[in-house]
C-alpha positions as a printed Julia matrix, in Angstrom:
258×3 Matrix{Float64}:
 -4.05  -108.84   80.27
 -5.09  -109.87   83.77
 -2.72  -109.91   86.77
 -3.71  -110.99   90.27
 -1.88  -109.36   93.18
 -1.62  -110.63   96.77
  0.19  -109.48   99.89
  0.43  -110.55  103.51
 -0.23  -114.2   102.78
  0.89  -115.21  106.29
  0.6   -118.96  105.83
 -2.6   -119.07  103.75
 -1.37  -121.69  101.28
 -4.85  -123.04  100.61
 -6.16  -119.84   99.03
 -2.77  -119.05   97.51
 -3.01  -122.19   95.39
 -6.13  -120.74   93.72
 -5.01  -117.09   93.64
 -3.76  -117.25   90.07
 -6.86  -118.86   88.6
 -7.97  -116.95   85.5
 -4.92  -114.66   85.54
 -1.99  -114.34   83.16
  0.37  -113.85   86.12
  0.42  -113.63   89.9
  2.25  -110.88   91.79
  3.07  -111.44   95.48
  4.14  -108.52   97.65
  5.51  -110.56  100.52
  4.95  -111.55  104.13
  4.56  -115.24  103.42
  5.52  -116.27  106.96
  2.97  -116.54  109.75
  4.72  -115.83  113.03
  1.6   -114.77  114.94
 -1.96  -114.29  113.71
 -3.42  -111.2   115.39
 -6.95  -112.38  114.56
 -6.45  -115.95  115.81
 -3.72  -116.11  118.42
 -3.55  -119.9   118.23
 -2.02  -119.79  114.72
  1.63  -119.26  113.89
  5.17  -120.06  114.95
  4.94  -118.18  118.27
  1.87  -119.97  119.71
  3.19  -123.31  118.42
  6.26  -122.77  120.58
  4.88  -120.91  123.6
  1.12  -121.47  123.69
 -1.93  -119.34  123.0
 -1.96  -117.65  126.41
  1.48  -116.17  125.82
  0.42  -115.19  122.31
 -2.6   -113.39  123.82
 -0.29  -111.5   126.18
  2.14  -110.54  123.42
 -0.6   -109.21  121.14
 -2.09  -107.19  124.01
  1.27  -105.57  124.78
  2.09  -104.81  121.16
 -1.37  -103.41  120.47
 -0.96  -101.11  123.47
  2.46  -100.09  122.07
  4.15  -101.39  125.19
  7.03  -102.66  123.08
  9.62  -102.89  125.85
  7.3   -105.1   127.9
  6.58  -107.18  124.8
 10.31  -107.63  124.24
 10.77  -108.57  127.91
  8.1   -111.25  127.56
  9.81  -112.54  124.43
 13.22  -112.59  126.14
 11.81  -114.59  129.04
 10.12  -117.15  126.82
 13.1   -117.55  124.51
 15.38  -117.75  127.53
 13.34  -120.65  128.86
 13.67  -122.36  125.49
 17.41  -121.7   125.4
 17.82  -123.43  128.76
 16.47  -126.62  127.22
 19.49  -126.65  124.93
 17.47  -125.96  121.78
 18.76  -123.22  119.48
 16.12  -120.57  118.88
 17.6   -119.85  115.44
 17.24  -123.47  114.37
 13.69  -123.66  115.75
 12.57  -120.53  113.91
 14.33  -121.43  110.69
 12.87  -124.93  110.75
  9.35  -123.55  111.18
  9.87  -120.95  108.44
 11.24  -123.59  106.09
  8.16  -125.75  106.58
  5.93  -122.8   105.74
  8.02  -121.8   102.73
  7.98  -125.32  101.3
  4.19  -125.3   101.34
  3.72  -121.72  100.17
  6.19  -121.68   97.29
  4.72  -124.97   96.05
  1.35  -123.18   95.85
  2.6   -120.4    93.55
  1.3   -120.68   89.96
  3.46  -120.07   86.91
  4.35  -117.31   86.33
  4.66  -115.64   89.72
  6.6   -112.42   90.4
  7.37  -111.95   94.09
  9.17  -109.68   96.51
  9.87  -109.89  100.23
  7.79  -108.63  103.13
  9.23  -107.43  106.42
  8.62  -110.79  108.15
 10.29  -112.82  105.39
 13.82  -114.24  105.36
 15.28  -113.42  101.92
 18.3   -115.73  102.14
 15.98  -118.76  102.2
 13.93  -117.84   99.13
 16.36  -119.17   96.46
 15.96  -122.66   97.94
 12.19  -122.66   97.43
 11.49  -120.45   94.41
 10.97  -122.78   91.46
 11.58  -121.92   87.78
  8.1   -120.4    87.49
  8.72  -117.87   90.29
 10.78  -114.73   89.68
 12.01  -112.97   92.84
 12.69  -109.23   92.48
 13.9   -106.57   94.9
 15.02  -103.2    93.55
 14.44  -104.59   90.05
 12.07  -104.29   87.08
 10.31  -106.74   84.81
  7.93  -106.42   81.85
  4.56  -108.14   82.21
  2.14  -107.93   79.32
  3.79  -104.85   77.85
  3.88  -102.89   81.12
  6.96  -102.35   83.28
  6.62  -103.46   86.9
  9.12  -102.38   89.56
  9.55  -104.3    92.83
 10.93  -103.18   96.18
 10.67  -105.56   99.13
 11.06  -105.4   102.89
 10.06  -102.87  105.5
 11.68   -99.98  107.36
 13.15  -100.27  110.85
 10.61  -100.33  113.7
 10.48  -101.27  117.4
  8.98  -104.6   116.27
 12.37  -105.66  114.84
 10.93  -108.03  112.25
 13.39  -110.07  110.14
 13.65  -107.97  106.96
 13.7   -104.35  108.09
 16.21  -102.04  106.45
 17.3    -98.42  106.82
 15.52   -95.56  105.08
 18.68   -94.98  103.03
 18.89   -98.56  101.77
 15.19   -98.56  100.94
 15.48   -95.26   99.07
 18.38   -96.66   97.02
 16.21   -99.58   95.9
 13.38   -97.23   94.94
 15.86   -95.15   92.91
 17.24   -98.28   91.22
 13.75   -99.2    90.0
 13.27   -95.81   88.33
 10.28   -95.0    86.13
  7.77   -97.85   85.81
  4.12   -98.35   84.97
  3.34  -100.3    88.16
  5.37   -99.81   91.34
  5.04  -102.87   93.6
  6.19  -102.66   97.23
  5.39  -104.38  100.49
  4.96  -101.2   102.52
  2.81   -98.18  101.55
  3.93   -94.66  100.73
  4.18   -92.41  103.77
  0.59   -91.16  103.69
 -1.09   -91.23  107.15
 -4.46   -92.6   106.05
 -2.76   -95.39  104.08
 -0.49   -96.28  107.02
 -3.0    -96.34  109.9
 -4.26   -99.76  110.99
 -7.75   -99.36  112.47
 -7.65  -102.64  114.42
 -4.09  -102.49  115.73
 -4.76   -98.77  116.39
 -1.33   -97.64  115.26
  0.5    -96.17  112.29
  2.68   -98.62  110.4
  5.79   -97.22  108.76
  5.37   -96.0   105.23
  8.16   -94.85  102.92
  8.88   -91.19  102.2
 11.15   -92.28   99.33
  8.28   -94.23   97.8
  5.96   -91.23   98.12
  8.59   -89.03   96.46
  8.95   -91.53   93.6
  5.19   -91.58   93.08
  5.08   -87.79   92.9
  8.06   -87.47   90.55
  7.81   -90.53   88.25
  4.02   -90.88   88.3
  3.48   -94.6    87.72
 -0.02   -95.71   86.74
 -0.3    -97.75   89.95
  1.41   -98.06   93.3
  0.48  -101.45   94.79
  1.35  -102.5    98.34
  0.12  -104.33  101.44
  1.58  -104.46  104.97
 -1.26  -102.55  106.7
 -3.86  -105.23  107.35
 -6.87  -103.03  108.18
 -6.05   -99.61  106.69
 -8.1    -96.51  107.35
 -8.09   -95.95  103.58
 -7.42   -98.7   101.04
 -6.74   -96.45   98.06
 -5.76   -92.89   97.3
 -4.85   -90.93   94.18
 -1.54   -89.08   94.25
 -0.37   -87.0    91.28
 -2.32   -89.24   88.91
 -1.1    -92.5    90.47
 -3.69   -94.92   91.82
 -2.28   -96.1    95.18
 -3.9    -99.36   96.28
 -3.55  -101.56   99.35
 -4.18  -104.93   97.67
 -5.56  -106.43  100.87
 -4.73  -108.8   103.73
 -4.68  -112.08  101.8
 -4.39  -114.22  104.93
 -7.85  -113.02  105.98
 -9.58  -112.45  102.64
 -8.14  -115.19  100.45
 -8.98  -112.94   97.5
 -6.41  -111.33   95.17
 -6.57  -107.79   93.84
 -7.24  -107.81   90.09
 -5.33  -105.57   87.68
 -6.52  -105.6    84.06
 -5.53  -103.77   80.9
C-alpha cells in the first residue's frame, strides 16, 4: 500500500494534480488557500488586492512579531477598500472560491482531506467531489490501517479563518481515539517541531495531540503547518512524528508505504 501525504498546498494546483501519481490514495492535511506567500510576496489574495509593497510591509511586521502594527496596517487597507463600497467578505470569499475550484479539481481519487487554519470549512462541501472524503475529528480505514483526522489550528494573534479553542481541539482528538496514523494540520506541542527557522517564531502546537501520541501510541503522527521547521521528524513513545513538508514550495508529497 502506498499513500502520498501533502500539507500547506497554498494554491499549488499544478503540483497537486500530480501528487497522487503512483499512490493508492492521497491524504491532504489542509491549508489549500494562498492568502500571502511569505517567499514571494507578489502571490496570493492579499497582494492581488493591495499590492506587493503592502504585502512586503505586512510580512516584515508579522515576522518581527509586531502583530498590533500588522493588524493596524490591515485595518487601514481594508478600510480603504470598504470606502469604495465593496464588501471585504465578498471579495475574500470570491477569491477563495476561485482557488478552491481549481484545487479541488486537482485532487485525485481517492483523496482524504482535512482543514488547515487558513481554510474555510463551510465552503468545502461545494467543491469536494465524490472522490474526496473530508474528515475532521473522524476516522477512516485505508489499506487496512485506521487513519484519524483532526483539522484546523489553535487560536493565535494571527486570527486566521479556522482557529479553534484548545478545548474544542482536544475534544476532536479524543473523538478520533486510537488509530494507526494520526493526521493533523498542526504539530504536537514539541518546541523543535513547532519552531519555524525562517519566520523565526514558534507556531502553536497541540498539547492534546502530544498527550494522545503518548497515551495511544499511533504508528505515525503526520502534520504540516510549520513551513521551515527546526526538526522535521521526532520519535515520541514509539510514534514517528513527521512534518510532511511545505507542499507549496516543494511540490513533493511525503510517501507512506506498508
